[in-house]
N, CA, C, O and the ligand as a Tripos MOL2 file, in Angstrom:
@<TRIPOS>MOLECULE
protein
  309   307    78     0     0
PROTEIN
NO_CHARGES

@<TRIPOS>ATOM
      1 N          92.9590  102.2060  110.4410 N.3       1 MET1
      2 CA         94.1240  101.3030  110.3270 C.3       1 MET1
      3 C          93.7290   99.9540  110.9630 C.2       1 MET1
      4 O          93.1460   99.8660  112.0440 O.2       1 MET1
      5 N          94.0820   98.9610  110.2280 N.am      2 THR2
      6 CA         93.8520   97.5930  110.6180 C.3       2 THR2
      7 C          95.1340   96.9400  111.0420 C.2       2 THR2
      8 O          96.1370   97.0240  110.3330 O.2       2 THR2
      9 N          95.1270   96.2660  112.2290 N.am      3 ARG3
     10 CA         96.2310   95.4650  112.6950 C.3       3 ARG3
     11 C          95.7830   93.9860  112.8030 C.2       3 ARG3
     12 O          94.5920   93.6730  112.8150 O.2       3 ARG3
     13 N          96.7820   93.1040  112.8800 N.am      4 TYR4
     14 CA         96.4380   91.6540  112.8500 C.3       4 TYR4
     15 C          97.0990   91.1110  114.1570 C.2       4 TYR4
     16 O          98.0910   91.6690  114.6260 O.2       4 TYR4
     17 N          96.5640   90.0740  114.7050 N.am      5 ARG5
     18 CA         97.1030   89.3050  115.7840 C.3       5 ARG5
     19 C          96.9120   87.8250  115.5890 C.2       5 ARG5
     20 O          95.7930   87.3940  115.3120 O.2       5 ARG5
     21 N          97.9280   87.0400  115.7180 N.am      6 CYS6
     22 CA         97.8820   85.6030  115.6710 C.3       6 CYS6
     23 C          97.5010   85.0270  117.0350 C.2       6 CYS6
     24 O          98.3050   85.1130  117.9630 O.2       6 CYS6
     25 N          96.3330   84.4550  117.1950 N.am      7 SER7
     26 CA         96.0060   83.9560  118.4330 C.3       7 SER7
     27 C          96.6530   82.6190  118.7950 C.2       7 SER7
     28 O          96.5850   82.1530  119.9320 O.2       7 SER7
     29 N          97.2870   82.0180  117.7730 N.am      8 ALA8
     30 CA         97.9230   80.7140  117.9620 C.3       8 ALA8
     31 C          99.2800   80.9750  118.6310 C.2       8 ALA8
     32 O          99.6210   80.2460  119.5630 O.2       8 ALA8
     33 N         100.0690   81.9650  118.2150 N.am      9 CYS9
     34 CA        101.3700   82.1700  118.7380 C.3       9 CYS9
     35 C         101.5220   83.4950  119.3150 C.2       9 CYS9
     36 O         102.5330   83.6800  119.9930 O.2       9 CYS9
     37 N         100.7190   84.4260  119.1690 N.am     10 GLY10
     38 CA        100.8220   85.7880  119.7550 C.3      10 GLY10
     39 C         101.4580   86.7840  118.8460 C.2      10 GLY10
     40 O         101.6790   87.9350  119.2200 O.2      10 GLY10
     41 N         101.7560   86.3430  117.6410 N.am     11 ASN11
     42 CA        102.5090   87.2920  116.7330 C.3      11 ASN11
     43 C         101.6380   88.5890  116.3650 C.2      11 ASN11
     44 O         100.4750   88.5230  115.9670 O.2      11 ASN11
     45 N         102.3130   89.7050  116.5410 N.am     12 LEU12
     46 CA        101.6040   90.9600  116.2580 C.3      12 LEU12
     47 C         102.2590   91.7030  115.0620 C.2      12 LEU12
     48 O         101.7320   92.7160  114.6040 O.2      12 LEU12
     49 N         103.3400   91.2240  114.5920 N.am     13 THR13
     50 CA        104.1470   91.9250  113.7270 C.3      13 THR13
     51 C         104.4560   91.4580  112.4050 C.2      13 THR13
     52 O         104.7850   92.2760  111.5460 O.2      13 THR13
     53 N         104.3840   90.1800  112.1360 N.am     14 ARG14
     54 CA        104.7880   89.5730  110.7970 C.3      14 ARG14
     55 C         103.6960   88.7180  110.2480 C.2      14 ARG14
     56 O         103.3100   87.6930  110.8090 O.2      14 ARG14
     57 N         103.1820   89.2090  109.0560 N.am     15 PHE15
     58 CA        102.1020   88.5980  108.3450 C.3      15 PHE15
     59 C         102.2600   88.4620  106.8390 C.2      15 PHE15
     60 O         102.8260   89.3640  106.2230 O.2      15 PHE15
     61 N         101.8220   87.4530  106.2470 N.am     16 ASP16
     62 CA        101.6830   87.4090  104.8090 C.3      16 ASP16
     63 C         100.3220   87.8790  104.4550 C.2      16 ASP16
     64 O          99.3470   87.2280  104.8310 O.2      16 ASP16
     65 N         100.1840   88.9930  103.7390 N.am     17 VAL17
     66 CA         98.8420   89.5150  103.4360 C.3      17 VAL17
     67 C          98.5950   89.4290  101.9240 C.2      17 VAL17
     68 O          99.3560   90.0070  101.1480 O.2      17 VAL17
     69 N          97.5570   88.7260  101.4980 N.am     18 THR18
     70 CA         97.1380   88.7210  100.0530 C.3      18 THR18
     71 C          96.1250   89.8240   99.8530 C.2      18 THR18
     72 O          95.1050   89.8230  100.5410 O.2      18 THR18
     73 N          96.3310   90.7060   99.0100 N.am     19 ALA19
     74 CA         95.3470   91.8390   98.8390 C.3      19 ALA19
     75 C          95.3170   92.2650   97.4110 C.2      19 ALA19
     76 O          96.2390   92.0220   96.6320 O.2      19 ALA19
     77 N          94.1940   92.9300   97.0800 N.am     20 THR20
     78 CA         94.0910   93.5120   95.7600 C.3      20 THR20
     79 C          93.8210   95.1130   96.0920 C.2      20 THR20
     80 O          92.9250   95.5300   96.8260 O.2      20 THR20
     81 N          94.6880   95.8270   95.4660 N.am     21 LYS21
     82 CA         94.6400   97.1680   95.6740 C.3      21 LYS21
     83 C          94.2900   98.0000   94.2940 C.2      21 LYS21
     84 O          94.8130   97.7580   93.2060 O.2      21 LYS21
     85 N          93.3960   98.9330   94.5190 N.am     22 THR22
     86 CA         93.1370   99.8590   93.4010 C.3      22 THR22
     87 C          93.7230  101.1630   93.8220 C.2      22 THR22
     88 O          93.3300  101.7440   94.8340 O.2      22 THR22
     89 N          94.6720  101.6290   93.0390 N.am     23 THR23
     90 CA         95.3510  102.9250   93.4280 C.3      23 THR23
     91 C          95.2410  103.9190   92.1610 C.2      23 THR23
     92 O          95.0470  103.5720   90.9960 O.2      23 THR23
     93 N          95.4060  105.2060   92.6370 N.am     24 LYS24
     94 CA         95.4210  106.2440   91.6760 C.3      24 LYS24
     95 C          96.7650  106.9050   91.9390 C.2      24 LYS24
     96 O          97.0860  107.1610   93.1000 O.2      24 LYS24
     97 N          97.5770  107.1980   90.9010 N.am     25 ALA25
     98 CA         98.8610  107.7670   91.0540 C.3      25 ALA25
     99 C          99.2500  108.7150   89.9550 C.2      25 ALA25
    100 O          98.7670  108.6180   88.8270 O.2      25 ALA25
    101 N         100.0450  109.5490   90.2620 N.am     26 PHE26
    102 CA        100.5540  110.5500   89.3030 C.3      26 PHE26
    103 C         101.9120  109.7420   88.7490 C.2      26 PHE26
    104 O         102.8920  109.5250   89.4610 O.2      26 PHE26
    105 N         101.8050  109.3850   87.5160 N.am     27 HIS27
    106 CA        103.0370  108.9410   86.8570 C.3      27 HIS27
    107 C         103.8270  110.0100   86.1760 C.2      27 HIS27
    108 O         103.3460  110.6400   85.2340 O.2      27 HIS27
    109 N         104.9820  110.2200   86.6150 N.am     28 HIS28
    110 CA        105.8410  111.2960   86.1450 C.3      28 HIS28
    111 C         106.9540  110.7460   85.4400 C.2      28 HIS28
    112 O         107.8380  110.1600   86.0650 O.2      28 HIS28
    113 N         107.0000  110.8900   84.0700 N.am     29 PHE29
    114 CA        108.0430  110.2990   83.2470 C.3      29 PHE29
    115 C         109.1130  111.4260   83.0330 C.2      29 PHE29
    116 O         108.7450  112.5850   82.8410 O.2      29 PHE29
    117 N         110.3460  111.1050   83.0660 N.am     30 THR30
    118 CA        111.3870  112.0100   82.6450 C.3      30 THR30
    119 C         111.4680  112.0220   81.1550 C.2      30 THR30
    120 O         110.8910  111.1360   80.5240 O.2      30 THR30
    121 N         112.1620  112.9900   80.5230 N.am     31 VAL31
    122 CA        112.3080  112.8860   79.0850 C.3      31 VAL31
    123 C         113.0670  111.6500   78.6860 C.2      31 VAL31
    124 O         112.9130  111.1540   77.5700 O.2      31 VAL31
    125 N         113.9210  111.1250   79.6240 N.am     32 GLY32
    126 CA        114.6220  109.9100   79.2910 C.3      32 GLY32
    127 C         113.8220  108.5920   79.3690 C.2      32 GLY32
    128 O         114.3170  107.5110   79.0530 O.2      32 GLY32
    129 N         112.5900  108.7410   79.7960 N.am     33 GLY33
    130 CA        111.6710  107.6760   79.9760 C.3      33 GLY33
    131 C         111.6610  106.9700   81.2720 C.2      33 GLY33
    132 O         111.0420  105.9120   81.3760 O.2      33 GLY33
    133 N         112.2930  107.4720   82.2490 N.am     34 GLU34
    134 CA        112.2230  106.8840   83.5660 C.3      34 GLU34
    135 C         110.9470  107.4330   84.2640 C.2      34 GLU34
    136 O         110.5260  108.5880   84.2050 O.2      34 GLU34
    137 N         110.4200  106.3910   84.9280 N.am     35 LEU35
    138 CA        109.1100  106.6180   85.5510 C.3      35 LEU35
    139 C         109.3320  106.9450   87.1530 C.2      35 LEU35
    140 O         110.0700  106.2520   87.8530 O.2      35 LEU35
    141 N         108.6640  107.9940   87.6040 N.am     36 VAL36
    142 CA        108.7300  108.2200   88.9900 C.3      36 VAL36
    143 C         107.2030  108.2930   89.3730 C.2      36 VAL36
    144 O         106.4540  109.0790   88.7920 O.2      36 VAL36
    145 N         106.7590  107.4390   90.3830 N.am     37 ILE37
    146 CA        105.3580  107.4160   90.7410 C.3      37 ILE37
    147 C         105.2080  108.3100   91.9150 C.2      37 ILE37
    148 O         105.9170  108.0930   92.8970 O.2      37 ILE37
    149 N         104.3550  109.2980   91.9200 N.am     38 GLU38
    150 CA        104.1400  110.2860   92.9290 C.3      38 GLU38
    151 C         102.6820  110.1790   93.3390 C.2      38 GLU38
    152 O         101.8370  109.5950   92.6600 O.2      38 GLU38
    153 N         102.4530  110.7670   94.4630 N.am     39 ASP39
    154 CA        101.0750  110.9930   95.0750 C.3      39 ASP39
    155 C         100.1640  109.7560   94.8800 C.2      39 ASP39
    156 O          99.0490  109.8760   94.3720 O.2      39 ASP39
    157 N         100.6550  108.5740   95.2880 N.am     40 GLU40
    158 CA         99.8180  107.4000   95.0930 C.3      40 GLU40
    159 C          98.7370  107.3680   96.2410 C.2      40 GLU40
    160 O          98.9970  107.4990   97.4370 O.2      40 GLU40
    161 N          97.5190  107.1800   95.7110 N.am     41 GLU41
    162 CA         96.4070  107.1940   96.6270 C.3      41 GLU41
    163 C          95.6610  105.8510   96.6050 C.2      41 GLU41
    164 O          95.3300  105.3650   95.5230 O.2      41 GLU41
    165 N          95.4090  105.2890   97.6670 N.am     42 VAL42
    166 CA         94.8090  103.9790   97.6750 C.3      42 VAL42
    167 C          93.2280  104.1530   97.6620 C.2      42 VAL42
    168 O          92.6420  104.6060   98.6450 O.2      42 VAL42
    169 N          92.5960  103.7900   96.5580 N.am     43 LEU43
    170 CA         91.2450  103.9130   96.3950 C.3      43 LEU43
    171 C          90.3960  102.7800   97.1010 C.2      43 LEU43
    172 O          89.3520  102.9490   97.7310 O.2      43 LEU43
    173 N          91.0500  101.6080   96.8690 N.am     44 GLU44
    174 CA         90.3830  100.3690   97.4610 C.3      44 GLU44
    175 C          91.3730   99.4550   97.8410 C.2      44 GLU44
    176 O          92.3530   99.2610   97.1220 O.2      44 GLU44
    177 N          91.1950   98.8410   98.9710 N.am     45 ASN45
    178 CA         92.0670   97.6870   99.4730 C.3      45 ASN45
    179 C          91.3880   96.5590   99.9670 C.2      45 ASN45
    180 O          90.9470   96.4990  101.1140 O.2      45 ASN45
    181 N          91.2860   95.6040   99.0740 N.am     46 GLN46
    182 CA         90.5420   94.3570   99.5140 C.3      46 GLN46
    183 C          91.5880   93.1780  100.0020 C.2      46 GLN46
    184 O          92.4260   92.6630   99.2600 O.2      46 GLN46
    185 N          91.4080   92.8920  101.2050 N.am     47 VAL47
    186 CA         92.3060   91.9530  101.7710 C.3      47 VAL47
    187 C          91.6990   90.5530  101.6420 C.2      47 VAL47
    188 O          90.6160   90.3080  102.1740 O.2      47 VAL47
    189 N          92.3600   89.6460  100.9590 N.am     48 HIS48
    190 CA         91.7740   88.3590  100.7490 C.3      48 HIS48
    191 C          92.1720   87.2610  101.7390 C.2      48 HIS48
    192 O          91.4040   86.3530  102.0570 O.2      48 HIS48
    193 N          93.4490   87.4030  102.2180 N.am     49 ASP49
    194 CA         93.9180   86.3110  103.0620 C.3      49 ASP49
    195 C          95.0820   86.8400  103.8580 C.2      49 ASP49
    196 O          95.9310   87.5680  103.3460 O.2      49 ASP49
    197 N          95.1100   86.4410  105.1940 N.am     50 VAL50
    198 CA         96.1460   86.8410  105.9850 C.3      50 VAL50
    199 C          96.6880   85.6360  106.7950 C.2      50 VAL50
    200 O          95.9420   84.9940  107.5350 O.2      50 VAL50
    201 N          98.0160   85.3370  106.6390 N.am     51 SER51
    202 CA         98.4270   84.1160  107.3930 C.3      51 SER51
    203 C          99.6430   84.6990  108.2790 C.2      51 SER51
    204 O         100.2450   85.7420  108.0260 O.2      51 SER51
    205 N          99.8830   83.8700  109.3220 N.am     52 CYS52
    206 CA        100.9390   84.2130  110.2960 C.3      52 CYS52
    207 C         102.3440   83.7910  109.6490 C.2      52 CYS52
    208 O         102.5280   82.6750  109.1620 O.2      52 CYS52
    209 N         103.3030   84.7870  109.6950 N.am     53 ARG53
    210 CA        104.5440   84.5290  109.2130 C.3      53 ARG53
    211 C         105.3640   83.6250  110.1020 C.2      53 ARG53
    212 O         106.2980   82.9620  109.6500 O.2      53 ARG53
    213 N         105.0260   83.6090  111.2900 N.am     54 TRP54
    214 CA        105.7460   82.7900  112.2920 C.3      54 TRP54
    215 C         105.3060   81.4000  112.3180 C.2      54 TRP54
    216 O         106.1570   80.5230  112.1750 O.2      54 TRP54
    217 N         104.0130   81.0750  112.4910 N.am     55 CYS55
    218 CA        103.5620   79.6670  112.6160 C.3      55 CYS55
    219 C         102.7770   79.2310  111.4170 C.2      55 CYS55
    220 O         102.4520   78.0460  111.3330 O.2      55 CYS55
    221 N         102.4560   80.0530  110.5160 N.am     56 GLY56
    222 CA        101.8640   79.6720  109.2760 C.3      56 GLY56
    223 C         100.3340   79.5430  109.4010 C.2      56 GLY56
    224 O          99.7040   79.1260  108.4300 O.2      56 GLY56
    225 N          99.6980   79.8780  110.5450 N.am     57 HIS57
    226 CA         98.3810   79.7440  110.7670 C.3      57 HIS57
    227 C          97.5750   80.9120  110.0120 C.2      57 HIS57
    228 O          97.8670   82.1010  110.1380 O.2      57 HIS57
    229 N          96.5700   80.4510  109.2490 N.am     58 GLY58
    230 CA         95.7150   81.3740  108.5760 C.3      58 GLY58
    231 C          94.3980   81.5930  109.2820 C.2      58 GLY58
    232 O          93.7410   82.6250  109.1430 O.2      58 GLY58
    233 N          94.0400   80.5780  110.0440 N.am     59 ARG59
    234 CA         92.6480   80.5920  110.6830 C.3      59 ARG59
    235 C          92.6410   81.1760  111.9870 C.2      59 ARG59
    236 O          91.5580   81.3970  112.5280 O.2      59 ARG59
    237 N          93.7360   81.4590  112.5670 N.am     60 SER60
    238 CA         93.8170   82.0570  113.9490 C.3      60 SER60
    239 C          94.1900   83.4520  114.0250 C.2      60 SER60
    240 O          94.7050   83.9430  115.0300 O.2      60 SER60
    241 N          93.9070   84.1570  112.8580 N.am     61 ILE61
    242 CA         94.2910   85.5430  112.8150 C.3      61 ILE61
    243 C          93.1430   86.4700  113.2320 C.2      61 ILE61
    244 O          92.0580   86.4270  112.6510 O.2      61 ILE61
    245 N          93.3960   87.3080  114.2480 N.am     62 GLU62
    246 CA         92.2880   88.1870  114.6490 C.3      62 GLU62
    247 C          92.5460   89.5620  114.0650 C.2      62 GLU62
    248 O          93.6900   90.0140  114.0220 O.2      62 GLU62
    249 N          91.5680   90.1840  113.6470 N.am     63 VAL63
    250 CA         91.6420   91.5990  113.1250 C.3      63 VAL63
    251 C          91.3910   92.5600  114.2200 C.2      63 VAL63
    252 O          90.3730   92.4690  114.9050 O.2      63 VAL63
    253 N          92.2950   93.4950  114.4140 N.am     64 ILE64
    254 CA         92.2740   94.4530  115.4330 C.3      64 ILE64
    255 C          92.0060   95.7610  114.7070 C.2      64 ILE64
    256 O          92.8500   96.1600  113.9050 O.2      64 ILE64
    257 N          90.8980   96.4580  114.9250 N.am     65 GLU65
    258 CA         90.7170   97.7530  114.4600 C.3      65 GLU65
    259 C          91.3230   98.7740  115.4220 C.2      65 GLU65
    260 O          90.7420   99.0950  116.4590 O.2      65 GLU65
    261 N          92.4500   99.2530  115.0710 N.am     66 ALA66
    262 CA         93.1960  100.1500  115.8200 C.3      66 ALA66
    263 C          92.5790  101.5840  115.7380 C.2      66 ALA66
    264 O          92.5840  102.1730  114.6570 O.2      66 ALA66
    265 N          92.0760  102.1300  116.8030 N.am     67 SER67
    266 CA         91.3850  103.3610  116.7580 C.3      67 SER67
    267 C          92.4100  104.4550  116.8990 C.2      67 SER67
    268 O          93.2990  104.3650  117.7460 O.2      67 SER67
    269 N          92.3100  105.4600  116.1100 N.am     68 GLU68
    270 CA         93.1060  106.6290  116.2220 C.3      68 GLU68
    271 C          92.4100  107.7790  116.9920 C.2      68 GLU68
    272 O          91.4380  108.3250  116.4700 O.2      68 GLU68
    273 N          92.8130  108.1320  118.0830 N.am     69 PRO69
    274 CA         92.1510  109.0380  118.9640 C.3      69 PRO69
    275 C          91.7030  110.2880  118.3360 C.2      69 PRO69
    276 O          90.5960  110.7700  118.5740 O.2      69 PRO69
    277 N          92.5300  110.7990  117.5610 N.am     70 GLU70
    278 CA         92.2620  112.1630  116.9210 C.3      70 GLU70
    279 C          91.0910  112.1340  116.0200 C.2      70 GLU70
    280 O          90.3280  113.0990  116.0040 O.2      70 GLU70
    281 N          90.8680  111.0010  115.1950 N.am     71 SER71
    282 CA         89.7480  110.9540  114.3990 C.3      71 SER71
    283 C          88.4010  110.7530  114.9810 C.2      71 SER71
    284 O          87.3660  110.9090  114.3330 O.2      71 SER71
    285 N          88.4530  110.3740  116.3280 N.am     72 PHE72
    286 CA         87.2690  110.1810  117.0750 C.3      72 PHE72
    287 C          86.9600  111.3550  117.9400 C.2      72 PHE72
    288 O          86.1680  111.2190  118.8720 O.2      72 PHE72
    289 N          87.5320  112.4960  117.6940 N.am     73 ALA73
    290 CA         87.3000  113.6860  118.5230 C.3      73 ALA73
    291 C          86.0340  114.4470  118.2580 C.2      73 ALA73
    292 O          85.7410  115.4800  118.8590 O.2      73 ALA73
    293 N          85.2440  113.8450  117.2590 N.am     74 ARG74
    294 CA         84.0500  114.5650  116.7770 C.3      74 ARG74
    295 C          82.9710  114.7040  117.9320 C.2      74 ARG74
    296 O          82.4060  115.7660  118.1920 O.2      74 ARG74
    297 N          82.7610  113.5540  118.5640 N.am     75 SER75
    298 CA         81.8330  113.4950  119.6700 C.3      75 SER75
    299 C          82.5150  113.1490  120.9570 C.2      75 SER75
    300 O          83.0790  112.0620  121.0870 O.2      75 SER75
    301 N          82.4800  114.0320  121.8990 N.am     76 SER76
    302 CA         83.1600  113.8330  123.1530 C.3      76 SER76
    303 C          82.1290  113.4980  124.1170 C.2      76 SER76
    304 O          81.4400  114.3930  124.6070 O.2      76 SER76
    305 N          81.9570  112.1870  124.4500 N.am     77 GLY77
    306 CA         81.0100  111.7950  125.4400 C.3      77 GLY77
    307 C          81.4520  110.6990  126.1830 C.2      77 GLY77
    308 O          80.7480  110.2370  127.0800 O.2      77 GLY77
    309 ZN        101.0800   82.4310  114.5560 Zn       78 ZN78
@<TRIPOS>BOND
     1     1     2 1
     2     2     3 1
     3     3     4 2
     4     3     5 am
     5     5     6 1
     6     6     7 1
     7     7     8 2
     8     7     9 am
     9     9    10 1
    10    10    11 1
    11    11    12 2
    12    11    13 am
    13    13    14 1
    14    14    15 1
    15    15    16 2
    16    15    17 am
    17    17    18 1
    18    18    19 1
    19    19    20 2
    20    19    21 am
    21    21    22 1
    22    22    23 1
    23    23    24 2
    24    23    25 am
    25    25    26 1
    26    26    27 1
    27    27    28 2
    28    27    29 am
    29    29    30 1
    30    30    31 1
    31    31    32 2
    32    31    33 am
    33    33    34 1
    34    34    35 1
    35    35    36 2
    36    35    37 am
    37    37    38 1
    38    38    39 1
    39    39    40 2
    40    39    41 am
    41    41    42 1
    42    42    43 1
    43    43    44 2
    44    43    45 am
    45    45    46 1
    46    46    47 1
    47    47    48 2
    48    47    49 am
    49    49    50 1
    50    50    51 1
    51    51    52 2
    52    51    53 am
    53    53    54 1
    54    54    55 1
    55    55    56 2
    56    55    57 am
    57    57    58 1
    58    58    59 1
    59    59    60 2
    60    59    61 am
    61    61    62 1
    62    62    63 1
    63    63    64 2
    64    63    65 am
    65    65    66 1
    66    66    67 1
    67    67    68 2
    68    67    69 am
    69    69    70 1
    70    70    71 1
    71    71    72 2
    72    71    73 am
    73    73    74 1
    74    74    75 1
    75    75    76 2
    76    75    77 am
    77    77    78 1
    78    78    79 1
    79    79    80 2
    80    79    81 am
    81    81    82 1
    82    82    83 1
    83    83    84 2
    84    83    85 am
    85    85    86 1
    86    86    87 1
    87    87    88 2
    88    87    89 am
    89    89    90 1
    90    90    91 1
    91    91    92 2
    92    91    93 am
    93    93    94 1
    94    94    95 1
    95    95    96 2
    96    95    97 am
    97    97    98 1
    98    98    99 1
    99    99   100 2
   100    99   101 am
   101   101   102 1
   102   102   103 1
   103   103   104 2
   104   103   105 am
   105   105   106 1
   106   106   107 1
   107   107   108 2
   108   107   109 am
   109   109   110 1
   110   110   111 1
   111   111   112 2
   112   111   113 am
   113   113   114 1
   114   114   115 1
   115   115   116 2
   116   115   117 am
   117   117   118 1
   118   118   119 1
   119   119   120 2
   120   119   121 am
   121   121   122 1
   122   122   123 1
   123   123   124 2
   124   123   125 am
   125   125   126 1
   126   126   127 1
   127   127   128 2
   128   127   129 am
   129   129   130 1
   130   130   131 1
   131   131   132 2
   132   131   133 am
   133   133   134 1
   134   134   135 1
   135   135   136 2
   136   135   137 am
   137   137   138 1
   138   138   139 1
   139   139   140 2
   140   139   141 am
   141   141   142 1
   142   142   143 1
   143   143   144 2
   144   143   145 am
   145   145   146 1
   146   146   147 1
   147   147   148 2
   148   147   149 am
   149   149   150 1
   150   150   151 1
   151   151   152 2
   152   151   153 am
   153   153   154 1
   154   154   155 1
   155   155   156 2
   156   155   157 am
   157   157   158 1
   158   158   159 1
   159   159   160 2
   160   159   161 am
   161   161   162 1
   162   162   163 1
   163   163   164 2
   164   163   165 am
   165   165   166 1
   166   166   167 1
   167   167   168 2
   168   167   169 am
   169   169   170 1
   170   170   171 1
   171   171   172 2
   172   171   173 am
   173   173   174 1
   174   174   175 1
   175   175   176 2
   176   175   177 am
   177   177   178 1
   178   178   179 1
   179   179   180 2
   180   179   181 am
   181   181   182 1
   182   182   183 1
   183   183   184 2
   184   183   185 am
   185   185   186 1
   186   186   187 1
   187   187   188 2
   188   187   189 am
   189   189   190 1
   190   190   191 1
   191   191   192 2
   192   191   193 am
   193   193   194 1
   194   194   195 1
   195   195   196 2
   196   195   197 am
   197   197   198 1
   198   198   199 1
   199   199   200 2
   200   199   201 am
   201   201   202 1
   202   202   203 1
   203   203   204 2
   204   203   205 am
   205   205   206 1
   206   206   207 1
   207   207   208 2
   208   207   209 am
   209   209   210 1
   210   210   211 1
   211   211   212 2
   212   211   213 am
   213   213   214 1
   214   214   215 1
   215   215   216 2
   216   215   217 am
   217   217   218 1
   218   218   219 1
   219   219   220 2
   220   219   221 am
   221   221   222 1
   222   222   223 1
   223   223   224 2
   224   223   225 am
   225   225   226 1
   226   226   227 1
   227   227   228 2
   228   227   229 am
   229   229   230 1
   230   230   231 1
   231   231   232 2
   232   231   233 am
   233   233   234 1
   234   234   235 1
   235   235   236 2
   236   235   237 am
   237   237   238 1
   238   238   239 1
   239   239   240 2
   240   239   241 am
   241   241   242 1
   242   242   243 1
   243   243   244 2
   244   243   245 am
   245   245   246 1
   246   246   247 1
   247   247   248 2
   248   247   249 am
   249   249   250 1
   250   250   251 1
   251   251   252 2
   252   251   253 am
   253   253   254 1
   254   254   255 1
   255   255   256 2
   256   255   257 am
   257   257   258 1
   258   258   259 1
   259   259   260 2
   260   259   261 am
   261   261   262 1
   262   262   263 1
   263   263   264 2
   264   263   265 am
   265   265   266 1
   266   266   267 1
   267   267   268 2
   268   267   269 am
   269   269   270 1
   270   270   271 1
   271   271   272 2
   272   271   273 am
   273   273   274 1
   274   274   275 1
   275   275   276 2
   276   275   277 am
   277   277   278 1
   278   278   279 1
   279   279   280 2
   280   279   281 am
   281   281   282 1
   282   282   283 1
   283   283   284 2
   284   283   285 am
   285   285   286 1
   286   286   287 1
   287   287   288 2
   288   287   289 am
   289   289   290 1
   290   290   291 1
   291   291   292 2
   292   291   293 am
   293   293   294 1
   294   294   295 1
   295   295   296 2
   296   295   297 am
   297   297   298 1
   298   298   299 1
   299   299   300 2
   300   299   301 am
   301   301   302 1
   302   302   303 1
   303   303   304 2
   304   303   305 am
   305   305   306 1
   306   306   307 1
   307   307   308 2
@<TRIPOS>SUBSTRUCTURE
     1 MET1         2 RESIDUE 1 A MET
     2 THR2         6 RESIDUE 1 A THR
     3 ARG3        10 RESIDUE 1 A ARG
     4 TYR4        14 RESIDUE 1 A TYR
     5 ARG5        18 RESIDUE 1 A ARG
     6 CYS6        22 RESIDUE 1 A CYS
     7 SER7        26 RESIDUE 1 A SER
     8 ALA8        30 RESIDUE 1 A ALA
     9 CYS9        34 RESIDUE 1 A CYS
    10 GLY10       38 RESIDUE 1 A GLY
    11 ASN11       42 RESIDUE 1 A ASN
    12 LEU12       46 RESIDUE 1 A LEU
    13 THR13       50 RESIDUE 1 A THR
    14 ARG14       54 RESIDUE 1 A ARG
    15 PHE15       58 RESIDUE 1 A PHE
    16 ASP16       62 RESIDUE 1 A ASP
    17 VAL17       66 RESIDUE 1 A VAL
    18 THR18       70 RESIDUE 1 A THR
    19 ALA19       74 RESIDUE 1 A ALA
    20 THR20       78 RESIDUE 1 A THR
    21 LYS21       82 RESIDUE 1 A LYS
    22 THR22       86 RESIDUE 1 A THR
    23 THR23       90 RESIDUE 1 A THR
    24 LYS24       94 RESIDUE 1 A LYS
    25 ALA25       98 RESIDUE 1 A ALA
    26 PHE26      102 RESIDUE 1 A PHE
    27 HIS27      106 RESIDUE 1 A HIS
    28 HIS28      110 RESIDUE 1 A HIS
    29 PHE29      114 RESIDUE 1 A PHE
    30 THR30      118 RESIDUE 1 A THR
    31 VAL31      122 RESIDUE 1 A VAL
    32 GLY32      126 RESIDUE 1 A GLY
    33 GLY33      130 RESIDUE 1 A GLY
    34 GLU34      134 RESIDUE 1 A GLU
    35 LEU35      138 RESIDUE 1 A LEU
    36 VAL36      142 RESIDUE 1 A VAL
    37 ILE37      146 RESIDUE 1 A ILE
    38 GLU38      150 RESIDUE 1 A GLU
    39 ASP39      154 RESIDUE 1 A ASP
    40 GLU40      158 RESIDUE 1 A GLU
    41 GLU41      162 RESIDUE 1 A GLU
    42 VAL42      166 RESIDUE 1 A VAL
    43 LEU43      170 RESIDUE 1 A LEU
    44 GLU44      174 RESIDUE 1 A GLU
    45 ASN45      178 RESIDUE 1 A ASN
    46 GLN46      182 RESIDUE 1 A GLN
    47 VAL47      186 RESIDUE 1 A VAL
    48 HIS48      190 RESIDUE 1 A HIS
    49 ASP49      194 RESIDUE 1 A ASP
    50 VAL50      198 RESIDUE 1 A VAL
    51 SER51      202 RESIDUE 1 A SER
    52 CYS52      206 RESIDUE 1 A CYS
    53 ARG53      210 RESIDUE 1 A ARG
    54 TRP54      214 RESIDUE 1 A TRP
    55 CYS55      218 RESIDUE 1 A CYS
    56 GLY56      222 RESIDUE 1 A GLY
    57 HIS57      226 RESIDUE 1 A HIS
    58 GLY58      230 RESIDUE 1 A GLY
    59 ARG59      234 RESIDUE 1 A ARG
    60 SER60      238 RESIDUE 1 A SER
    61 ILE61      242 RESIDUE 1 A ILE
    62 GLU62      246 RESIDUE 1 A GLU
    63 VAL63      250 RESIDUE 1 A VAL
    64 ILE64      254 RESIDUE 1 A ILE
    65 GLU65      258 RESIDUE 1 A GLU
    66 ALA66      262 RESIDUE 1 A ALA
    67 SER67      266 RESIDUE 1 A SER
    68 GLU68      270 RESIDUE 1 A GLU
    69 PRO69      274 RESIDUE 1 A PRO
    70 GLU70      278 RESIDUE 1 A GLU
    71 SER71      282 RESIDUE 1 A SER
    72 PHE72      286 RESIDUE 1 A PHE
    73 ALA73      290 RESIDUE 1 A ALA
    74 ARG74      294 RESIDUE 1 A ARG
    75 SER75      298 RESIDUE 1 A SER
    76 SER76      302 RESIDUE 1 A SER
    77 GLY77      306 RESIDUE 1 A GLY
    78 ZN78       309 GROUP 0 **** ****
């Protein structure tokens, strides 16, 4: 999981993110032609640009790699 932080104003929660996503999903049509998208899986997520929603800065964004403790349980040292 990736989080962002604006070093200009300290914002941690509001960002405009421009990204290209490649997804695979189960498109489930009803007989009436209505589409329900199920089991969407993100195959690739390419983030092009992140800007701060509060102050508009795009160059002050820090990327924080949030570590999930459970997925790092493989090596206990
Ligand atoms: Zn900001």
